[in-house]
C-alpha positions as CSV (number, residue, x, y, z in Angstrom):
1,M,8.5,15.2,1.6
2,N,10.9,13.9,4.3
3,I,12.9,15.9,6.8
4,L,16.2,15.6,5.0
5,S,14.9,16.9,1.8
6,S,13.4,19.9,3.6
7,V,16.5,20.6,5.6
8,A,18.9,20.6,2.6
9,P,17.0,23.3,0.7
10,S,16.8,25.5,3.9
11,K,20.6,25.3,4.2
12,G,21.0,26.1,0.5
13,L,18.6,29.0,0.8
14,G,20.6,30.4,3.7
15,R,23.8,30.1,1.6
16,Q,22.1,32.0,-1.2
17,I,21.0,34.8,1.1
18,V,24.5,35.1,2.7
19,S,26.3,35.0,-0.6
20,S,23.9,37.6,-2.1
21,V,24.4,40.0,0.8
22,A,28.2,39.5,0.8
23,I,28.3,40.2,-3.0
24,L,26.2,43.3,-2.4
25,V,28.5,44.6,0.4
26,L,31.6,43.9,-1.7
27,A,30.1,45.6,-4.8
28,I,29.2,48.8,-2.8
29,M,32.7,48.8,-1.1
30,M,34.4,48.5,-4.5
31,M,32.1,51.2,-5.9
32,V,32.9,53.6,-3.1
33,L,36.6,52.8,-3.1
34,L,37.1,53.0,-6.9
35,G,34.7,55.9,-7.1
36,S,36.7,57.8,-4.5
37,Y,39.9,57.3,-6.4
38,A,38.2,58.5,-9.6
39,F,36.6,61.5,-7.8
40,Y,39.7,62.8,-6.2
41,A,41.8,62.3,-9.3
42,T,39.3,64.2,-11.4
43,L,39.0,66.9,-8.7
44,W,42.9,67.2,-8.5
45,M,43.3,67.5,-12.2
46,F,40.4,69.9,-13.1
47,Y,39.3,71.6,-9.9
48,P,42.0,71.7,-7.2
49,A,40.2,74.4,-5.3
50,G,37.5,72.0,-4.6
51,L,39.7,69.9,-2.3
52,S,39.6,70.5,1.4
53,S,42.5,72.1,3.2
54,P,45.1,69.7,4.7
55,D,44.6,71.6,8.0
56,S,40.8,71.3,8.0
57,W,39.0,68.2,9.2
58,L,35.8,69.2,7.4
59,P,35.2,68.1,3.8
60,S,34.8,70.7,1.2
61,P,31.4,71.3,-0.5
62,A,32.4,69.2,-3.4
63,E,33.5,66.4,-1.1
64,W,30.2,66.7,0.7
65,G,28.4,66.3,-2.6
66,W,30.4,63.2,-3.4
67,I,29.7,61.7,0.1
68,V,25.9,62.3,-0.3
69,A,25.9,61.1,-3.9
70,T,27.8,57.9,-3.0
71,T,25.5,57.2,0.0
72,L,22.4,57.7,-2.0
73,T,23.7,55.5,-4.8
74,G,24.7,52.7,-2.4
75,L,21.4,52.9,-0.7
76,A,19.5,52.8,-4.0
77,V,21.6,49.8,-5.1
78,A,21.0,48.0,-1.7
79,V,17.2,48.6,-1.9
80,W,17.0,47.4,-5.5
81,V,18.9,44.2,-4.7
82,A,16.9,43.6,-1.5
83,I,13.6,44.0,-3.4
84,R,14.8,41.7,-6.2
85,L,16.0,39.1,-3.6
86,S,12.9,39.3,-1.5
87,R,10.7,38.7,-4.5
88,R,12.7,35.7,-5.5
89,I,12.3,34.3,-2.0
90,L,8.9,35.6,-0.7
91,A,6.9,35.0,-3.9
92,P,7.1,31.2,-3.8
93,L,6.9,31.1,0.0
94,N,3.7,33.2,0.0
95,S,2.3,30.9,-2.7
96,V,3.1,27.9,-0.6
97,A,1.6,29.5,2.5
98,T,-1.6,30.4,0.6
99,S,-1.9,26.9,-0.8
100,L,-1.3,25.4,2.6
101,R,-4.3,27.3,4.0
102,Q,-6.4,26.0,1.1
103,V,-5.3,22.4,1.7
104,A,-6.0,22.8,5.4
105,Q,-9.6,24.0,4.5
106,G,-10.1,20.8,2.4
107,D,-9.1,22.0,-1.1
108,L,-6.6,19.3,-2.0
109,A,-6.4,20.6,-5.6
110,A,-4.5,23.7,-4.4
111,R,-1.1,24.0,-5.9
112,A,1.7,26.6,-5.2
113,A,3.2,28.5,-8.1
114,T,6.7,29.8,-8.9
115,D,8.4,31.6,-11.7
116,D,11.7,31.5,-13.5
117,H,13.3,34.1,-11.2
118,S,12.8,32.2,-8.0
119,L,15.8,30.8,-6.2
120,G,16.4,27.2,-6.8
121,E,15.8,26.2,-3.2
122,A,12.5,28.1,-3.1
123,T,11.5,26.4,-6.4
124,Q,12.4,23.0,-4.9
125,L,10.2,23.9,-1.9
126,V,7.3,24.6,-4.2
127,N,7.8,21.4,-6.1
128,D,8.0,19.4,-2.9
129,F,4.7,21.0,-1.7
130,N,3.0,20.3,-5.0
131,T,4.2,16.7,-4.9
132,M,2.8,16.3,-1.4
133,A,-0.5,17.9,-2.4
134,E,-0.8,15.6,-5.4
135,R,-0.2,12.5,-3.2
136,L,-2.8,13.7,-0.7
137,E,-5.3,14.3,-3.5
138,R,-4.6,10.9,-5.0
139,V,-5.0,9.2,-1.6
140,E,-8.3,10.9,-1.0
141,Q,-9.5,9.9,-4.5
142,E,-8.4,6.3,-3.8
143,R,-10.2,6.3,-0.4
144,I,-13.4,7.5,-2.1
145,F,-13.1,4.8,-4.8
146,W,-12.4,2.1,-2.2
147,N,-15.4,3.1,-0.1
148,A,-17.6,3.0,-3.1
149,A,-16.1,-0.3,-4.4
150,I,-16.4,-2.0,-1.0
151,A,-20.0,-0.9,-0.6
152,H,-20.8,-2.2,-4.1
153,E,-19.2,-5.6,-3.4
154,L,-20.9,-6.0,-0.1
155,R,-24.3,-4.9,-1.3
156,T,-25.2,-8.0,-3.4
157,P,-24.5,-10.7,-0.8
158,V,-26.0,-8.7,2.0
159,T,-29.1,-8.0,0.0
160,I,-29.5,-11.7,-0.9
161,L,-29.0,-12.7,2.8
162,R,-31.5,-10.1,4.0
163,G,-34.1,-11.2,1.4
164,R,-33.7,-14.9,2.2
165,L,-33.8,-14.3,6.0
166,Q,-36.7,-12.0,5.7
167,G,-38.6,-14.6,3.6
168,L,-37.9,-17.2,6.3
169,T,-39.1,-14.9,9.0
170,E,-42.3,-14.1,7.2
171,G,-42.9,-17.7,6.1
172,I,-42.5,-17.1,2.4
173,F,-39.6,-19.5,2.3
174,H,-39.6,-22.9,4.0
175,P,-36.5,-24.1,5.8
176,D,-34.7,-26.7,3.7
177,P,-31.1,-27.8,3.1
178,A,-30.9,-26.2,-0.3
179,L,-31.9,-22.8,1.1
180,F,-29.4,-23.1,3.9
181,A,-26.7,-24.1,1.4
182,S,-27.4,-21.0,-0.7
183,L,-27.2,-18.8,2.5
184,L,-23.9,-20.5,3.4
185,I,-22.5,-19.8,0.0
186,Q,-23.2,-16.1,0.4
187,V,-21.7,-16.1,3.9
188,E,-18.6,-17.8,2.6
189,G,-18.4,-15.2,-0.2
190,L,-18.5,-12.4,2.4
191,G,-15.8,-14.1,4.4
192,R,-13.6,-14.5,1.3
193,L,-14.2,-10.8,0.4
194,I,-13.3,-9.7,3.9
195,E,-10.1,-11.8,3.9
196,D,-9.1,-10.4,0.5
197,L,-9.6,-6.9,1.7
198,R,-7.6,-7.6,4.8
199,V,-4.7,-9.0,2.8
200,V,-4.7,-6.1,0.4
201,G,-4.9,-3.6,3.3
202,L,-2.1,-5.2,5.2
203,A,0.1,-5.3,2.1
204,E,-0.4,-1.6,1.3
205,S,0.4,-0.7,4.9
206,G,3.5,-2.9,4.9
207,H,2.1,-5.2,7.7
208,L,1.4,-8.4,5.7
209,Q,3.5,-11.0,7.5
210,M,4.9,-14.1,5.8
211,Q,5.8,-17.4,7.4
212,M,8.8,-18.2,5.3
213,Q,10.0,-21.8,5.2
214,E,11.5,-24.4,3.0
215,T,8.6,-25.6,0.8
216,D,8.0,-28.3,-1.7
217,L,6.7,-25.9,-4.3
218,R,5.6,-28.7,-6.7
219,Q,3.5,-30.3,-4.0
220,E,1.9,-27.0,-3.1
221,V,1.0,-26.3,-6.8
222,M,-0.4,-29.9,-7.2
223,T,-2.6,-29.3,-4.1
224,V,-4.2,-26.3,-5.6
225,V,-4.5,-27.9,-9.0
226,K,-6.3,-30.9,-7.6
227,A,-8.8,-28.6,-5.8
228,C,-9.6,-26.7,-9.0
229,E,-9.1,-29.4,-11.5
230,S,-12.8,-30.4,-11.7
231,A,-14.0,-26.8,-12.2
232,L,-11.3,-26.2,-14.9
233,L,-12.1,-29.4,-16.8
234,E,-15.8,-28.7,-16.6
235,K,-15.2,-25.3,-18.1
236,G,-13.3,-26.9,-21.0
237,F,-9.7,-26.1,-20.0
238,E,-6.9,-28.6,-20.6
239,L,-4.2,-28.4,-18.0
240,S,-0.5,-28.4,-18.9
241,L,2.0,-28.6,-16.0
242,A,5.7,-27.8,-16.2
243,L,6.9,-27.8,-12.6
244,E,10.7,-27.5,-12.8
245,T,11.3,-26.0,-9.3
246,R,10.7,-28.3,-6.4
247,Q,12.2,-26.7,-3.3
248,A,11.7,-23.0,-2.6
249,V,11.7,-20.7,0.4
250,C,8.3,-19.1,0.7
251,D,5.1,-18.9,2.6
252,P,3.2,-22.0,1.3
253,V,-0.2,-20.8,2.4
254,R,0.2,-17.5,0.6
255,I,1.7,-19.1,-2.5
256,R,-1.3,-21.4,-2.7
257,Q,-3.6,-18.4,-2.2
258,A,-1.9,-16.5,-5.1
259,L,-2.1,-19.6,-7.4
260,L,-5.8,-20.0,-6.6
261,A,-6.4,-16.4,-7.4
262,L,-4.6,-16.8,-10.8
263,L,-6.7,-20.0,-11.6
264,E,-9.9,-18.3,-10.6
265,N,-8.9,-15.3,-12.8
266,A,-8.4,-17.7,-15.8
267,L,-11.8,-19.3,-15.1
268,R,-13.6,-16.0,-15.3
269,H,-11.7,-14.3,-18.1
270,A,-9.9,-16.9,-20.3
271,T,-11.5,-18.8,-23.1
272,P,-11.4,-22.6,-22.7
273,G,-8.3,-24.2,-24.1
274,T,-4.8,-25.0,-22.8
275,L,-4.0,-23.6,-19.4
276,A,-0.3,-23.9,-18.6
277,I,1.0,-23.8,-15.0
278,K,4.7,-23.4,-14.7
279,T,7.4,-23.1,-12.0
280,S,11.0,-22.2,-12.7
281,S,14.1,-20.8,-11.1
282,A,16.7,-18.6,-12.8
283,D,19.0,-15.7,-11.9
284,G,18.3,-16.2,-8.2
285,M,14.5,-15.9,-8.6
286,H,11.7,-18.4,-8.3
287,C,8.8,-17.9,-10.7
288,L,5.2,-19.2,-10.7
289,S,3.1,-18.5,-13.8
290,V,-0.3,-19.3,-15.2
291,E,-0.7,-19.0,-19.0
292,D,-3.9,-19.2,-21.1
293,S,-4.6,-19.3,-24.8
294,G,-6.8,-16.3,-25.1
295,P,-8.1,-13.7,-25.4
296,G,-5.3,-11.8,-23.8
297,I,-5.3,-8.2,-22.4
298,D,-4.9,-4.9,-24.0
299,L,-1.8,-2.9,-23.0
300,T,-4.0,-0.2,-21.6
301,D,-5.7,-2.7,-19.3
302,A,-2.4,-4.3,-18.4
303,Q,-1.3,-1.1,-16.7
304,T,-4.1,-1.3,-14.0
305,I,-5.1,-4.9,-14.0
306,F,-3.2,-5.6,-10.7
307,D,-5.0,-2.7,-8.9
308,A,-7.8,-3.5,-6.5
309,F,-11.3,-3.7,-7.9
310,Q,-10.1,-3.6,-11.5
311,R,-11.5,-6.3,-13.8
312,G,-10.2,-7.4,-17.1
313,P,-12.4,-8.2,-20.1
314,L,-14.7,-11.2,-19.7
315,A,-14.7,-14.3,-21.8
316,P,-17.5,-14.5,-24.4
317,G,-20.8,-15.3,-22.8
318,A,-19.4,-15.0,-19.2
319,Q,-21.0,-12.9,-16.5
320,Q,-19.2,-10.5,-14.3
321,K,-18.2,-12.3,-11.1
322,G,-15.7,-11.8,-8.4
323,S,-14.6,-8.8,-6.4
324,G,-11.8,-7.6,-8.6
325,L,-9.3,-8.3,-5.8
326,G,-7.7,-11.5,-7.2
327,L,-4.7,-10.0,-9.0
328,A,-4.3,-7.4,-6.3
329,I,-3.9,-10.3,-3.9
330,V,-1.3,-11.9,-6.2
331,R,0.7,-8.6,-6.3
332,A,0.4,-8.2,-2.5
333,I,1.7,-11.7,-1.8
334,A,4.5,-11.2,-4.3
335,G,5.5,-7.9,-2.7
336,A,5.4,-9.5,0.8
337,H,7.9,-12.1,-0.6
338,H,10.1,-9.1,-1.7
339,G,9.2,-10.0,-5.3
340,T,7.0,-8.7,-8.1
341,A,3.9,-9.8,-10.0
342,G,3.2,-9.0,-13.6
343,Y,1.7,-9.7,-17.0
344,T,3.2,-10.6,-20.4
345,P,1.5,-11.7,-23.6
346,S,1.5,-15.5,-23.9
347,P,3.0,-17.2,-26.9
348,M,-0.2,-19.2,-27.0
349,G,-2.1,-16.1,-27.8
350,G,-3.5,-15.3,-24.4
351,A,-2.2,-13.9,-21.1
352,C,0.6,-15.0,-18.9
353,F,0.4,-13.9,-15.2
354,W,3.4,-14.5,-13.1
355,L,4.9,-13.8,-9.7
356,R,8.6,-13.9,-8.9
357,W,10.4,-13.8,-5.6
358,P,14.1,-14.1,-4.5
359,A,15.4,-17.6,-4.1
């Protein structure tokens, strides 16, 4: 809830109060004025003796009765309107105040309530507070999830490293190049996980910086393809390249990182078959996509597949690997290029992941 949205309802609420009081005063004045005309006309017609003498400045008993009755009626009307108006204003404000105390005490599930009789501005205040509380609760839930997910991802490599190092210390394992190579793989995995977490964190905070420059996009794609080609061919994939776009303004390092994440995602989740890598430009947008031939993704999974630590279905016989940050990295890099990342079903029967950014 920003400052402008909170100032506007306060001004509107002030106008509501002023207009209500003005209408109340006008109604009482009209009641007194018109009632006086009716009272004196009735008294003149049916009871002239009840009128005060022209030479006397004191009202007659009948006139005193009218003055008292008019005063009490006006006071009753004013009190009734004030009670109704205060309920319409104070009820939602008291609800917000109570909920604020609950939120301050750590109960992020607290919500303010309103009713159909509350002023529109007071209702808007309640809605803004509830929106803020929902966001706070969602942020807290995401923080808890992130802490648990990071701890889970760090636990396996750290456990392996500790076990191997402890075995070396106690003489259970003998130093040899194969053991050191396995330790190095775990360390590299930790480094990759830390870098992925850093990129996602910077992107979510809006501080992921891009080094934009004129880039030979085809050459950058070929660099990544050559690095992954052996692993893809060994897994049974057949590469199909359609690199229409050559020159593009982008961060070449980040684009290579995004393409690498898409290829690794295909290695883990796609069944062996044709793997199409495409670049194109249309409607002022560059597009880079990776398309496989199966098994695809359910629509329910497609809604969350780009969230951190979310994993899609595995290919048959595959084991769960990776941190679940690959597609989150792709979305972060696309967003840092002022673009988008997404998923569409592939005409080949699988999944098509793409990222687009302005040309």
